[in-house]
C-alpha positions as CSV (number, residue, x, y, z in Angstrom):
1,X,38.8,89.0,-184.7
2,X,39.8,86.3,-182.2
3,X,37.6,85.2,-179.3
4,X,39.5,87.1,-176.7
5,X,39.2,90.4,-178.6
6,X,35.4,89.8,-179.1
7,X,34.9,89.1,-175.4
8,X,36.8,92.3,-174.5
9,X,34.7,94.3,-176.8
10,X,31.2,93.0,-176.0
11,X,31.3,91.7,-172.4
12,X,31.4,94.2,-169.5
13,X,31.1,93.5,-165.8
14,X,27.6,94.9,-165.8
15,X,26.6,92.7,-168.7
16,X,27.9,89.6,-166.9
17,X,26.2,90.5,-163.6
18,X,22.9,91.1,-165.5
19,X,23.2,87.8,-167.3
20,X,24.0,85.8,-164.2
21,X,21.1,87.5,-162.3
22,X,18.8,86.5,-165.1
23,X,20.0,82.9,-165.1
24,X,19.6,82.7,-161.3
25,X,16.1,84.2,-161.4
26,X,15.1,81.7,-164.1
27,X,16.5,78.8,-162.1
28,X,14.7,79.8,-158.9
29,X,11.8,77.4,-158.7
30,X,10.3,78.3,-155.3
31,X,9.4,81.6,-153.8
32,X,10.9,83.0,-150.6
33,X,7.8,82.0,-148.4
34,X,8.0,78.3,-149.6
35,X,11.8,78.3,-149.1
36,X,11.3,79.6,-145.5
37,X,8.7,76.9,-144.9
38,X,11.2,74.2,-146.1
39,X,13.8,75.5,-143.7
40,X,11.2,75.5,-140.8
41,X,10.2,71.9,-141.7
42,X,13.8,70.8,-141.6
43,X,14.4,72.5,-138.3
44,X,11.3,70.7,-136.9
45,X,12.7,67.4,-138.1
46,X,16.0,68.1,-136.4
47,X,14.2,69.1,-133.2
48,X,12.0,65.9,-133.3
49,X,15.1,63.8,-133.8
50,X,16.8,65.4,-130.8
51,X,13.8,64.8,-128.6
52,X,13.6,61.2,-129.8
53,X,17.3,60.6,-129.1
54,X,16.9,62.2,-125.6
55,X,13.9,60.0,-124.9
56,X,15.8,56.8,-125.9
57,X,18.8,57.9,-123.9
58,X,16.6,58.2,-120.8
59,X,14.9,54.8,-121.5
60,X,18.3,53.1,-122.0
61,X,19.6,54.6,-118.8
62,X,16.6,53.3,-116.8
63,X,16.7,49.9,-118.4
64,X,20.4,49.4,-117.9
65,X,20.0,50.5,-114.2
66,X,17.3,47.9,-113.7
67,X,19.5,45.3,-115.5
68,X,22.3,46.0,-113.0
69,X,19.9,45.7,-110.1
70,X,18.4,42.4,-111.4
71,X,21.9,41.0,-112.1
72,X,23.1,41.9,-108.6
73,X,20.0,40.4,-107.0
74,X,20.3,37.2,-109.0
75,X,23.9,36.8,-108.1
76,X,23.1,37.5,-104.4
77,X,20.2,35.1,-104.4
78,X,22.2,32.4,-106.0
79,X,25.0,32.9,-103.5
80,X,22.7,32.7,-100.6
81,X,21.1,29.5,-102.0
82,X,24.5,28.0,-102.6
83,X,25.7,28.9,-99.1
84,X,22.5,27.4,-97.6
85,X,23.0,24.2,-99.6
86,X,26.6,24.0,-98.5
87,X,25.9,24.5,-94.8
88,X,22.8,22.2,-95.0
89,X,25.1,19.3,-96.2
90,X,27.5,20.0,-93.3
91,X,30.2,21.8,-95.2
């Protein structure tokens, strides 16, 4: 008897489903409650990362706004000082 004939004689769909279910049950290493806790933990990590990113986006927006204000102020102050120097010398 060849391998194909032997498989056809001994392996039915129900046998295959039962064998696969048994293997999957044997390979399951955590229960449903622990599995759910893992999913909740990962969701908490994702939420914490989202809040962290939003906080840094807000900080970056404020800092870059202040940098623009400081730069414009420095350029304006330098321009006024230069103009005062030029007019003080008499042009």
